[in-house]
N, C-alpha and C positions, 0 to 999 in steps of 0.2 A: 370465496375465492380456493381453490384447489390448493392442498392442502394443509389448509389453516381452519380453525373451527373455532366460532364466536356464537358464545351464547349468554343468554342470562346467568348472573352469578347463581340464583338459587338452583338452575335446571343444570349448572356444572356440579353443585356441591351435590346432587341427588346422584348424578350419572357416573362422575370418576370419584371414588375414597380417597383418591393422591391429592386431592384438592383441598380434605378439609384441615391437613397440616399448617396451610394461608392460610385461609379462610377464618379458620380458628371456632366459628359458628356459622350455624346457614344463613347464608343471605338475603336480606328482604331486597334489595335494589341492589344496582352496579353489573358488572360485563366479565366477562372470560371471554381472553384471548389465546387461543395455542396454535404458535405456528409450527410447523410441523418437516415442513418443507419450503424451499428458498420460493418465496413470492417474486411476484412477476413485476410488482405494484407496490406503491405506499400505501398503508394503513390511515384514514382520517376518520377520527371521532370526534362528535359536538353533543355536549351539555348544555342546556339553556335553562333559564331559570325563566318563568313565562307569568303566570298569572302570581297574585298577590299570596302571602300565605304559605307557599311552596317550602316546603322543608327537606331536601334532596339530603340521603345520608345512603352515600354508595360505599360498595367495598366489592371492589375490583381486583380482578387477577392477570396480568398477561406471563405468558409462559413462552421464551424461544430454544428452540432444541439446537442439540450441538450444530458449530461449523455455519449456521446462518445467518445471513444479514438482511435488517429489518429498518426501513426509513417509516415514520411513524410521527403524526400530528394528532395533537389532543388540543381542542379548543372549546372553551371552559366561559359561558358569559350569560349577559340579561338579554332575552328576547326583547323583552318590551321593558318600558323607561315606567315607574308608577307613578302616579301623580299623590299630590299632597297627601291627602285623605287616604290615597291607597297604602302609602308609609307605614303607616299604624299598624296593620297588619305584618308589613315583612315579609321577606324570603331567605333562605339561608341552603346555601350548597356544603354540604361536607362531603369529604371524599377521601377515603385509606384505601389502599391497596400495595400491592405486592408484585413486582415485577422480576422476574427470574429470570436470568442468563445461563444458558447452560454453556458446556464446555468449549471456547472457540468460538462463541457467538458473538454479533455486534449491532449493537441498538443506536439509534439515532433517532431522539426523542425531542420535539418539538409542542412544548406547553404552552399555549398563549391564552391568555384572560383579558375578559374586557366584561365589566360589571359598571351597573348602576351603582349613583354613590348612595344609595341606601342598601343594599345588600351586605350578606355576613357571608364568610368565605374561610375555610378550613381544608387545607390538604394536607396527606400524613402519609407518604409514599415511605416502602422500603424497597429497595436493589440487590440482590443477590448475584454478584456474578463470580461463577465456577472459575477454572482456572483456563488463564488465557483469553478471557471472555472481554469487551471494550462497549462501554456505555459513555455517549455523548448526550447529555441531559439538559435542553433550554428550559428555563422556567420564566416567562415573560407575561409583565403585566403594563397593559397597554391604556385598561384605566380602571384603579382601583376602586374595590367598596370602601364601605363604611367603618367594618372589621374584616384586616384579613391573616390568616396562620398559615405559615408553611414549613411543616417539617420534612427534610429529606434526609435517607439514612442508607447509608451504601455498606454493604460487606464486600471486600473483596479481597480472594483465594489468590491463591499462586501465579504470579504475572497477569492477573487483570489490570485494566486500565479504566478510570473512570474520570470524564470533564464534567462538570457541573458549572452551568452560568446562572444567575437572576439575577436579570435584567429588569427592574422596577419603576415606573413612575410614579410618584407615591402623593396623591394632593387628600386632603381632609379623609385621613385614613390612620385609621391604629393598627400597624402592622408588625408582628413577630416573626421574624425568622429564624430556623435555626437549622443547620445543615452537619451531617457528621459522617465521615467516613476511615470506617475500622479497615486497616493494611493488616491482615488476617495472613498473606501470605509472602514466601521470598518475592523478588519481584513484585508487588504490586505498587501501583502507581496513581495518585489521585490529584487533581487540582479542582478546586474550587475557587471561583472568580464572581464577585456581586459587584453589581453596578446599580446605584440607587440615587434618586433623585428625589429631592424634598422641595416639595409648592407647600402651598398655603395648605395649615391644617396636619400637616403631616407629621406623624409621630410613629418613628420606626426606632425598632430594637432587632440590631441580627448578629447571629452569633454563628460562629464558623467554625469548625473544628476538626481536627486530623489525630487520628489515635494510631500509632504503630507498633504491633506488635513482632513485626518479623523484620528483618532487613529490606526494607522497603522504601520510596518515596514520597513523597506529597509539597503540595505548595498551596496558600491561602493567597487571594489576594481580591481585598474587600476596596471598592472606594465609593465614594459618596462628593454632590454637588448639592449646595445650599442654595436655592432658590430664590425664599422667603425667609424674611426673620424671626417667624413664629415656628419655623420646620425644626423638629428633633428629630436627630439621628445617632443613634449609636452603636458602634462599631465592635465585638468583641472576638478578636481572635483568639484561636485557644490550638498550642502543639502538647501532645502527650505523648514521648517516646517510652517502650517496653523493651526495645530493642536496640544495643548499644552499636548496630552496623546501619540503622536507619538515616534518613536523612527527609529534616522536615524544616521547611520557610515558611516566612510570612511577609506580607506588606499592608499596610493599611493607611489609607489616608481620607478625610473630610476638607473638601472647601469649596470654593465658589467660584464662578465664571472667570478662564483670563479675560482680563484688561483688555491683553496684549494681542492672544487671539479674536475676540470681538474690532480693533479698531482695523488689523490686518485684512480681516475679511469684508469693514465696510471700505476699507481704500481698493478692492477690487469690484465694488458697488454694489454691495449688501447693505439693506438697512440693518439696522442694530438688532429686529424681531429675526428677519432672515439668518443672520448672524450664530445667534443665540440656539436660533431651532437646527440649524447644522449644528452646533457643535454638539448638542443634548444630542441629537439621534445618529452623531458618530458615539458619543459615549454610552450610549445603549444598544448601540450595534452588536452583533454576535461578533466574541472576538475568537 
């Protein structure tokens, strides 16, 4: 694509010395995306687990230059379902990375996950938002792996804005999430929204935190629905204020499907299963 550069992470390390501060060490796996001019189309990336025993350890870097708007979709999934015999070997996807938004840049990023029940998944991303930049990041789990970890950390400079959404349909998974927004500049704003569905065998711990180090604003909105009696969900919202002019708020709730909503939808001709599915799709839709 004209005005953009995409390289394996190791080659980017060799070609550009300035990437060293972000990678930390020379990557063996991963990608490098550098958007220098306004793109004419969206970016689409796909990372898949295929054969038994594969262990991915990705170290990624994305840099968007000043004033640009970028639409990006990343899909991480299992290309094949392992047989019972193959599950013994296991597969793992581990991705860490940094996304840098230069002054006034905007990024809309959808990160979609669809895993096999036996996989192991870990995601650790840091976002650096320079003055006046804007981020919309949606992390959506359509099918969970056996074990999943998500860590998302935002660093917001003056006037920067972040909108994080985590939408997770959880079944037979041990899922640990931790998102943190550091509001470092005056006028920075951060919103974190969690929507979690707990089905059979789901064990979820979700920590969501905003730290205001300047006269900034932030809001946490954590919500979960329990669909099975053996599901376990813990929501931990946390606000930390270091500037008396900051404004931080939060709300958190864990509940079950509304009997009134189901009854209403059934009165409109839907079956119980259709009504529940419609409610859940609405709950897990992007807000």
